[in-house]
N, C-alpha and C positions, 0 to 999 in steps of 0.2 A: 596188318594185312588189309588190303582194299576189299570191299564187299564184292567187287567185280571179279570174275574168273581171270586167272593168269593166262595171258595170250602166249601160246607156245608154238614154235616152229620146230618140226622134227627133221633131222638130217641123218640119214643112214643109207648106205648104198645097197644093202640087202633088202629087196622088196618085201620079203616075208616079215623081216624084223620091223621094217619101217611101217608097214600096214598094221602089224600087230600092235605096235606102240600107239599108232593113231587110234585104233579101235579101243584099246584100253583107256586111253586118256579122254576120248570123247564121252565116255560114261562117267567121268569124274566131274562133279558139279563145280569144283574149284579150278578147273582147267578148261580153256577154250583153244582147241587146235586150229590155228589160222592157216597152216600150210605144211607141206612136206617136201623134202628135196633128196635126191639120190647122190649128190656130190656137193663139195664145198662151194663151188662157183655158183651153183643154183641157190644154195642156202643164203649166200651173201646177197644175191640179186633179189630174192624173195624178202629178205629181211629189210632191205631198203624200201620195198613197196608196201609190205604188210605191217611193219613196226611191231614185231613181237616183243614181249617183255623178256622172254627167255628162249634161247635156242638150245634144244636138246641135241647134242652133237656127237656123232661117231667120229673116230679118229682116222681109221684106215679107209679111205675112199679114193676112187680114181680121179686123176686130174688134180684139182685143188683139194688137198687132204684136210682133215679136221683141224690140224694145228695152224695151217696157213689160213683157213677160213676163220678160225677164232681170232687170229691177228687182224684180219680185215674187218671182222664184225666189231671188235672193240675199238676200232678207229672210226666207226660211224658216229654221227652226231644227230640224235643221241644214240649211244650204243646199247644193244640188247645185252643182257647177261648171258654167258655161255655156260651151260652145265654139260660136261662131258659124260657120255654113257658109252662105254666101250668094253671090248673083251680084254683089252691089254692093260696090265698094271706094272709094266717094266719101268725102269728108271727113266729111259729116254722118252717114253710116251708121257709119263706123269710130269716130268720136269719141263718137257717141251710144251705141253698144254698150259701149265701154270705160267711159264714165261710168256706165252702168247696172250695171256689175260683171262684164262678160264676162271670162273668164280667157284666151280665145284667139280668134283670128279667121282663118278660112280662106275662100277663095273656091271656087266650085264647079268651078274648073279643077283642084282638088286631086285626085290619084289615090287609089286605095284604100289603098295603103301609107301615104301621108301622113296620110290621115284617121285610120286606125287608130293610127298612131304618135302623132298629136296627142291622140286620146282617152285613150290610156294615160298620156301625159305630163301631161295635164290632171288626170286622176284622181290622179296622184302629186303634184299641187300646183304643177306647172310651167306657165308661160305660153307659148303657141305662137301665132306670127303668120306669115301668108303673106308671103313676100318682097315681093310687089307692094304691100303696104300700109305698108311701112316709111317711105316718103316722106310718107304721110299722117300717120303718127304724129309724124314730125319736124316737120311743119307745125303740128300741134296743139300740140306743146310750145313752138314758137316763138311761136305765137299767145297762149298762156297767159302766156309771159314778157312779151310786149308789153303785155298787159292789166295785169300786175302793175306794170310800169314806169309806165304811165299813171296807175294808181290811186295810186301813191306820189307822183308828180309833182303830181297835182291834188287830193290829199286826198279820194279817193273812198271811200265806205263800201263794205263788202262787198256790200251789196245793189245799190248803184249800179254796182259793177264787173260784177256778174252781169247787170244790165239792159243795160249797154254791150255785153257779150258777145253777148247775144241780139239786140240791135239790129244787130250786125255780121252776124248770120245772117239779117237781113232779116225778122225776125218782127214781126207786128203787136202793138199794145198788148194785145189780148185774148189772143193766143198767149203773150206774155210773162207776163201775169197767171196763166194756167193753169199755166205751167211753174214759177212761183214761189209758187203758191198764195196770191196776194194779189188785191185788187180792181183793176179797170182804172183806177180813180181813183188808187190808190196808184202804179201804174205811171206814169201821167201825171205825178205829182209827181216821181218819180225821174227821168223823162226830162227834165223842165224843169230840175231841179237839175243834171243832167249837162250840158245845153246851156250853163248858166251857168258851171259849173266848167271846162268844156273850151273855152269861148268859140267854140262852133260854133252855126250857125243852124238846122240840121235833122239828121235821122237819117242822111242820106247823108254829110254832113260828119263826123259822129261815127264812122261805119264806116270812112270814108277815113282818119281819124286813126289808128285801130288798124292798118289795113293799112300805112300809111306807117311807123309805128314798128316793126312786124313786119319789113317788107322792108328797112329801112335799119339796123335794129339800134340805134336811137337810145336 
């Protein structure tokens, strides 16, 4: 670890939480709070200007949420590390944050010492995760393994596999199109191809196939 304090930007839409974190961290000799933001767009703009080492990121924020902001932050040159600090530990939140490039994930049950330790570890290039999300990460790994097995068994393309994953998340065709940056018509083509290759009749049956392979380890 460097002898200099870790430069941290705090992003949280709740003013009381945001101000409380800033107050706590300002009293830590290993941390220097360089700014705070109430939404993802402001966090990205401040990160460009202030060059923090770590952004302490909430997920549920208005406008640009924490996952979208994390994706934008990790695309900067050089990128700050993103340490998620949120109330939520559900599968979608955890997997979404990690896919976006988050280097660590804590819940708001974390104490001051745990947050400071995670910030310094993240700045040093380490990954830090709250114990309570370990099971979510294991489920995510198992889910990806199931998708890979299905793709290999049924000769799915990379894009078809991604569409199948999003179908499993119960996303609409329009939501899938937005996630993959393709047209709705293209998504419909992929979905129809999937139904034929997997020999299923609808979206629920496709999602159930993934769940069955995941749970049974076939």
